[in-house]
Residue, then its C-alpha position, 0 to 999 in steps of 0.5 A: m581714095n579721094s572722098d570728095p565726089n566733086t573733085s577728081a584726083p587729077e584736078e587736085k594736083f597742083f603743079t601740073t604741066p600747064l601751070i608750070i608752063i604758064f609760070v615760065t611764060v609769065l616769068i619771061d614776060l615780067i623780066g622784060f617789064g622789070i627791066v624797064i622799071p629802074l631805068l625809065t626815069f633816068y632814060a627819059e631824063e636823057y631827053n630832058a623829061t621833067p618829073l611830070d613827063v615821067g609821071l605822064i609816061m608811066g601813066v599813059y602806059s597804064l591808061m592803055q592797059f585800062v582800056f585794053a585789059p578787059v578787051w583782052g580778057g573778054l577775047s580770051d574767054r571767047f577765043g582762048r588764053r593762048p592766042i591772046l597771050f601770044i599776040t600781046i607778048l609780040g606787041s610788047a617786043v615792038g614797044y621795047l624796040v621803039l623805046g630802045f631806038a628812041t631819039a626823042l622824048w615823043m618816041i618814049y611816049f609812043g613806045r610806052i603806048l604800044a607796050g600798054i595796049t598789049g600789056g593788058n595781058l596779066s588778066t589773061a594770064q591770071a585767067y589761065i591760072a584760074d582755069v588750070t587750078t581748083r578753087q581750093n588751090r587758087a590762092r596757091g596758083m595766084g601766089l605762084f603768079g605773084m612769085a613770077f612777078g617777084l622773080g621778074f623784079i629780081l632778074g629784070p632790074a638786075i639785068a637793067g643794072v648790069l646792061s645799063q653800063w653800056g647805055n640805058h637803051v641796051p637793056l630795052l633791046f635785050a627786053a625786045g629780044l626776050s619777048v620774041a623768044n618768049a612768044a616762040f616758047l609760048y607758041f610751041y609749048l603752052p596748051e590751051s586752058r579753055r575747055l572746048g564748048q565752055p561758052a563765054p557770056p555774050a554780054a562780056t564782049k558786047v557791053s562797053r568797058l565802062a558799062n561793065l565796070v558799073t554793072t560789076f559794081k552792083d555786086a557789093r563784095f566785088a565793088t569793095i574788093t575792086l576799090d581796095y585794089f584800086l587804092l592799093v595800086t595808086a599808092f604803090s604806083m606813086m612809090t614806084t614812080s618816085f622811087a628812082y628820084f628818092t634814091l637819087v636825091n637821098f642816096e645819090f644812086g643811079t640806074e645800076k644801084t636803083g636796079y639792084l634795090f629793085t632786085f632786092v624788092g623782087f627777091i622779098a616779093a618772090l619769097m613771100q608770094g611763092l612760099v609764104f602767101g599760100k600757107l598764110a592764106t590757108r591758115i587765116g584767109e585772104a581777107k585778113l591777109a589783105v588787112l595785114g598787107c595794107a597795114i604794113l604798106a601804110g606804115t612803111l610808106f609813111a616811114t620812108t619820109l624819115i630816112s636819108n643817107q644823112s640820117v639812118g642810112l642804107i640799112a634803114l632803106l633796105i628795112i623799108t624796101a623790104g616792108l613795102a615788098i612784104g606788104n604788097s606781096l600779101a595784099t595784092p594776091a590776097l585781093s586777086t584771089l578774093a576777086s577770082r573766087n567771087a567770079g563764075d568759072a566762065e567769067q574769070g577772064r572778064m572779072l579779072g580783066i575788070l580788076q586789072s582795069a581798076a589797077s591800070l586806072a590806079r597806075v594812071v592816077g598814081p603816076l600823074l598825082c606823083g608827077v605833080l607832087l614831085t615837081n617844085v617851082a623849078s620843074t625838078v625834084d627835092g626833099e620836100t617834094l619827095r616827103r609830100t608825095y610819100w605822105v599822100a601815098a601813105a594817106i591813100m594806103f590808110v584808106s585802103l586799110l580801112t576798106s580792107i577792114y570793112f570787107l573783113r568785118y561786113s562781108r560773109d565769112e566765106l566766099p563761094s566754093 
C-alpha cells in the first residue's frame, strides 16, 4: 500500500512506543527544571543575592551546559542515547539536593554548576527523537519535544507555587526525588534508539568543542541557523531571568503567583508546539515559522515595558506572556528542526549538541547581561532598570528576526530530504 520504496510502513508510524517513552522521560525531566525557574530568584535572595548574583547563578548553569552539551551528544552518538540520559538525569537529582539543602549562597552556585554539567542532555533527547522519527515526521517529533517542554513549564511552576508555601527549599527536594524516579523509569522502560553497527563519525569525539563550532560554521546554512538560535535564546533568557523581578516590582507577585504565571506560559507553549506547530510546519515550512515567531517575540518584549499594575493591569500581563509563549513556541522548534534536517543521520547528536551549546552560551550571555542591566546604584531592581533590560532584549530579538528573514530569502527553498 506504501508506494515509496525508500520508506517502510513501520517507519512512517509517528506515535511509536519509543517516542512515547522518551516523551514521558523528557517531560518528567523538564518538570524538575520547571520547578526551579520561578523560585530561584526568590530563593537566592534569602541568602542576600543581588540581581547580578541571580544572573551569575543562571549563567553558570548554562556555562556548564555549553561545555558539556556536545560532550554528551558525542558520547550518545558513540555509546547510545539511553546510558547518557540515565547518567545525566541522576546528576540532575544530585544538583537539586545540593540546592534544597543549601545554607549559604555558595551552595546555590555549586548546586547549579552540578546541575549544569548534567543538564546538557537535551541534545541527547532531541537526537533520540531524530533516531525514532523519519525526516518527514521530524518536525512533528521536535514539536512533541517542545510540548514536553511546555508541559514541564505547566506542572513544574505550579508544583513550585504550591510547595513553596512550606518553604522555597521544599520544591527543590521534590524535584530531586522526581529525578531519581525518572532515572528508574528510563532504566527499565526506555529502549536504545541507535542501531547496532551504525558508526559515529570519529572526529565528533576527537575535535575540541570550540574547533567543532568553528568547523560547523563553514556550513553557511547551519551557521545562519545557529546564529539565529543564539540571538533568540539570548533575548528569551533575559526575559526569564528578569521575569520574577518584573512581576515583583510591577505587580507585587511572590513565588506562588509567579509560578502560576509560568504555568500559564507553559500551557500556551504546550498547546502551540504539541498541536499547532506540526500542522503549520507542514503548510508553510519551518523557515517561515521562524520568521513569524521571531517577529512576535520582538514585539511582545518591547510591549512588556509598557505594562504595570498601575497602567493596563493583569489582563495585559496575560496577553504579553501569551505572546512570549507563542513566539518562542514557533521559532524554537522551527530552528531545531531546520538544524536536524540539515544534519546527516550519523551526526544528529553532534550537530544538535552544537546547537544546544550555542543556546547554552546564549543562556550565559543573556542572564549576565540581564544582571548588569537590572542592577541600579543600590544593587537592587527598579522600574527603570527593568525597562532598559527589556528594551535591549527586544533589540536583540529584532536582529534575530532579520537573521530569520535572511535565511528565508537567501537559502535554498528546501532542506535535504
